[in-house]
C-alpha positions in Angstrom: -29.0 -20.0 -25.0 -28.4 -18.7 -21.5 -27.2 -15.1 -21.4 -25.6 -15.6 -18.0 -27.9 -13.1 -16.2 -30.5 -13.8 -13.5 -33.1 -11.3 -12.3 -32.7 -10.4 -8.6 -36.5 -9.9 -8.2 -37.4 -13.4 -9.2 -39.1 -12.4 -12.4 -38.6 -14.4 -15.6 -37.4 -13.0 -18.8 -34.5 -12.9 -21.1 -32.0 -10.1 -21.0 -33.1 -7.6 -23.7 -30.5 -6.3 -26.0 -31.4 -2.7 -25.1 -30.2 -3.4 -21.5 -26.8 -4.3 -22.8 -26.7 -1.0 -24.7 -27.8 0.8 -21.5 -25.2 -0.9 -19.3 -22.5 0.0 -21.8 -23.6 3.6 -22.0 -23.7 3.8 -18.2 -20.2 2.4 -17.9 -18.8 4.8 -20.4 -20.4 7.8 -18.7 -19.1 6.7 -15.3 -15.6 6.4 -16.7 -15.6 10.0 -18.0 -17.3 11.1 -14.7 -20.5 12.3 -16.2 -23.0 9.8 -14.9 -25.2 11.5 -12.3 -27.3 8.6 -11.0 -24.7 6.3 -9.3 -26.3 6.5 -5.8 -29.8 5.5 -7.1 -28.6 2.8 -9.5 -29.7 -0.7 -8.5 -29.4 -3.2 -11.2 -32.2 -5.9 -11.3 -29.7 -8.4 -12.8 -27.0 -10.6 -11.3 -24.3 -12.2 -13.4 -24.2 -16.0 -13.2 -22.1 -16.7 -16.2 -18.4 -17.2 -16.6 -16.0 -14.4 -15.6 -14.4 -12.2 -18.2 -11.4 -14.0 -19.7 -8.0 -13.1 -18.2 -5.7 -11.1 -20.4 -2.8 -13.2 -21.8 0.4 -12.2 -20.0 3.1 -10.6 -22.1 6.6 -11.9 -22.3 8.4 -10.3 -19.3 11.3 -8.0 -20.0 13.3 -8.0 -16.8 16.4 -6.1 -17.8 15.2 -2.8 -16.3 13.9 -4.6 -13.3 17.3 -6.1 -12.6 19.2 -2.9 -13.3 16.9 -0.8 -11.0 17.1 -3.5 -8.3 20.9 -3.4 -8.3 21.0 0.4 -8.3 18.6 0.5 -5.4 20.6 -2.1 -3.5 23.7 0.1 -3.9 21.9 3.3 -2.8 20.3 1.6 0.3 23.7 0.1 1.3 25.2 3.6 1.1 22.3 5.0 3.1 22.8 2.3 5.7 26.5 3.1 5.9 25.8 6.8 6.3 23.4 6.0 9.2 26.3 4.1 10.8 28.5 7.2 10.6 30.6 6.0 7.7 32.0 8.4 5.1 31.9 6.4 1.9 34.5 8.7 0.2 37.1 8.7 3.0 36.6 5.1 4.2 35.1 3.0 1.4 36.1 -0.2 3.2 33.4 0.5 5.8 30.6 0.7 3.3 29.5 -3.0 3.9 28.3 -1.9 7.3 25.3 -0.6 5.4 24.2 -4.1 4.3 22.1 -5.1 7.4 19.8 -2.0 6.8 19.8 -2.4 3.0 19.0 -6.2 3.0 16.2 -5.8 5.6 14.6 -2.8 3.7 15.0 -4.4 0.3 13.5 -7.6 1.7 10.4 -5.8 3.0 9.9 -3.9 -0.3 10.4 -7.0 -2.3 7.9 -9.0 -0.2 5.3 -6.2 -0.5 5.6 -6.1 -4.3 5.7 -9.9 -4.8 2.6 -10.1 -2.7 0.8 -7.9 -5.3 2.5 -9.7 -8.2 1.8 -13.3 -7.2 -1.8 -12.7 -6.4 -2.3 -10.7 -9.6 -0.8 -13.6 -11.6 -3.0 -16.1 -9.8 -6.0 -14.0 -11.0 -4.6 -14.0 -14.5 -3.8 -10.3 -14.6 -1.1 -9.1 -16.9 1.4 -7.5 -14.5 5.0 -6.5 -14.5 7.7 -7.6 -12.1 8.6 -5.1 -9.4 10.5 -1.9 -10.4 12.7 -0.5 -7.6 13.4 3.3 -7.4 16.9 4.3 -6.2 17.1 7.7 -4.6 19.7 9.9 -2.9 17.6 10.0 0.3 18.4 9.0 3.9 17.0 5.5 3.2 18.3 5.2 -0.3 15.0 4.5 -2.2 11.6 5.9 -3.0 10.2 2.4 -2.8 9.0 0.0 -5.5 6.0 -0.6 -7.7 4.5 -3.0 -10.2 2.3 -2.1 -13.2 -1.0 -3.8 -14.0 -1.3 -3.9 -17.8 -4.9 -5.3 -17.7 -7.7 -4.0 -15.5 -9.2 -5.7 -12.5 -12.2 -7.8 -13.4 -14.3 -7.4 -10.3 -14.2 -6.3 -6.7 -12.8 -9.5 -5.3 -9.9 -9.4 -7.7 -9.3 -5.7 -6.9 -9.4 -6.5 -3.1 -7.1 -9.5 -3.3 -4.4 -7.7 -5.3 -4.7 -4.5 -3.3 -4.5 -6.1 0.1 -1.8 -8.7 -0.6 1.1 -6.4 -0.7 0.5 -4.5 2.6 -0.4 -7.7 4.4 2.7 -9.5 3.3 4.8 -6.4 3.9 3.6 -6.0 7.5 4.2 -9.7 8.2 7.8 -9.3 7.2 8.3 -6.0 8.9 7.1 -7.1 12.4 9.8 -9.7 13.1 12.5 -7.3 11.8 11.3 -4.7 14.2 11.3 -7.2 17.1 14.8 -8.5 16.1 16.1 -4.9 15.6 14.8 -3.9 19.1 16.7 -6.7 20.7 19.9 -5.4 19.1 19.1 -1.7 19.9 20.5 0.3 22.8 18.7 2.4 25.4 20.5 5.7 25.8 20.0 8.9 27.7 18.9 11.6 25.3 18.3 14.5 27.7 20.3 17.5 26.6 21.1 16.0 23.2 19.8 16.8 19.7 18.4 14.1 17.4 15.3 12.7 15.5 12.6 10.8 17.4 10.8 8.1 15.4 7.1 8.2 16.0 4.9 5.3 17.2 1.9 3.7 15.8 -0.4 1.5 18.0 1.4 -1.6 16.7 4.9 -0.1 17.2 4.0 1.0 20.7 2.8 -2.5 21.6 5.9 -4.2 20.2 8.2 -1.7 22.0 6.4 -2.3 25.3 6.7 -6.1 24.9 10.4 -6.1 23.8 12.0 -3.1 25.6 9.5 -2.3 28.3 8.8 1.1 30.0 11.7 3.5 29.7 12.7 6.0 32.4 12.3 9.7 31.7 15.1 11.2 29.6 15.9 7.9 27.9 15.0 6.5 24.4 15.8 3.5 22.2 18.6 4.1 19.6 17.2 1.8 16.9 19.5 -0.8 15.3 19.6 -0.5 11.4 17.5 -3.7 11.0 14.9 -2.4 13.4 14.9 1.0 11.6 14.3 -0.9 8.3 11.3 -2.7 9.9 10.0 0.7 11.2 10.3 2.1 7.7 8.4 -1.0 6.4 5.5 -0.4 8.8 5.5 3.3 7.8 5.4 2.3 4.1 2.6 -0.1 4.8 0.4 2.6 6.4 1.2 5.1 3.6 0.2 2.5 1.0 -3.0 1.8 2.9 -4.2 5.4 2.9 -7.8 4.8 1.6 -7.4 7.4 -1.2 -7.6 7.0 -5.0 -5.6 4.2 -6.4 -3.3 3.5 -3.5 -3.6 0.0 -2.1 -5.9 1.3 0.6 -8.0 2.9 -2.1 -8.3 -0.4 -3.9 -9.4 -2.1 -0.7 -11.9 0.5 0.3 -13.5 0.7 -3.2 -13.9 -3.1 -3.2 -15.7 -2.7 0.2 -17.8 0.4 -0.4 -17.9 1.1 -4.1 -18.4 4.7 -5.1 -18.8 5.7 -1.4 -15.0 5.4 -1.2 -14.6 8.9 -2.6 -16.2 10.5 0.4 -13.8 8.8 2.8 -10.9 9.7 0.5 -11.8 13.4 0.8 -12.2 13.1 4.6 -8.7 11.5 4.8 -7.3 14.2 2.7 -8.6 16.9 5.0 -7.3 14.9 8.0 -3.8 14.7 6.5 -3.8 18.5 5.9 -4.7 19.0 9.5 -2.0 16.7 10.7 0.4 18.6 8.5 -0.4 21.9 10.2 -0.6 20.6 13.7 2.0 17.8 13.6 4.4 16.6 10.9 4.8 19.0 7.9 5.4 16.1 5.6 1.7 15.3 5.6 1.2 18.6 3.6 3.3 17.1 0.8 1.4 13.9 0.9 -1.9 15.8 0.8 -0.8 17.7 -2.3 0.4 14.5 -3.9 -2.9 12.7 -3.2 -4.8 15.7 -4.6 -2.8 15.5 -7.8 -3.4 11.7 -8.0 -7.1 12.1 -7.5 -9.6 10.8 -5.0 -11.9 8.8 -7.3 -11.2 5.1 -7.9 -12.2 3.7 -11.4 -14.6 0.8 -11.3 -13.6 -2.7 -12.2 -14.9 -4.2 -15.5 -17.7 -6.2 -13.8 -18.5 -3.5 -11.3 -22.0 -4.8 -10.6 -20.7 -8.0 -8.9 -20.8 -7.6 -5.1 -18.0 -8.6 -2.7 -18.5 -11.9 -1.0 -18.2 -12.4 2.8 -14.6 -13.7 2.6 -13.6 -10.5 0.8 -15.4 -8.3 3.3 -13.5 -9.9 6.2 -10.2 -9.6 4.4 -11.0 -6.0 3.4 -11.9 -4.7 6.9 -9.0 -6.6 8.4 -6.7 -4.8 6.0 -8.2 -1.5 7.0 -7.6 -2.5 10.6 -3.9 -3.0 9.7 -3.9 0.6 8.4 -5.2 1.9 11.8 -2.6 -0.2 13.7 0.3 1.0 11.6 -0.5 4.6 11.0 2.0 7.0 12.6 0.5 10.5 13.1 3.9 12.1 13.6 6.6 9.9 12.0 9.5 12.2 12.7 10.1 14.8 15.4 13.1 16.5 16.9 14.3 16.3 20.5 
């Protein structure tokens, strides 16, 4: 009976039972972070059998998903109304003015999470529907997330699920930014006090194409829909930070394996430097990432390499991170 393994060196021979014991021991030691030979490990075997069976999906419980979605819609509408100068307590009839911002932002977050969800289900992963997080913040939410209740089988699955959300999110955010800029006003800001929204390479290019070069002392007062698109691109870049188990961490681990941790630490140091020299919020993100951890756990079939298609998608996704990253998201003027 075929064991499903083929030797990479062309030699013949059946897979000895002792090798299965060794692989299991290596995997256990890696998971508890005590295996010291990762860099030198080159398995002479390649798996040619069937992939591990997908976990049967649980019956979804959507009550909390619906409740949190409605609450987040309410808080984002209120946030949008406040951005328009509405006092919800004194003039509740003007609260619907917050809907353009709320619907645009909720649409971006929903598209991002459904990207993860649909690809995960296509791979047979047991995954929850999106959970939205309402918050008393200036945008009304802390975002949304899905929970994977079964592990990724191999690097391709890890890459597909990790990249799907950011790629879908950025595709939804870009037209909203463009549409919002066409509705925005160019005003003189010299001598005034306010908050300047930072630019990424992608945002700078879109602004140049839609608005053009602005005279000195003038800036774009972003329409709520455009601001929601700006937030969407910022959220995309934050999710694509190649650290730990963020979306970018999933993608980079699929590309580089255990070498991902070195880049994670480099990014961590870079964020701390940006926090000192630029936007202080990066210091909070640095501490948060340090708490979450830099190392990414391996998928079940960690020895299966990523194919060419996966490498193209993975590096393209890292390119999206570079294009959407905003070194200084907020600054005063």
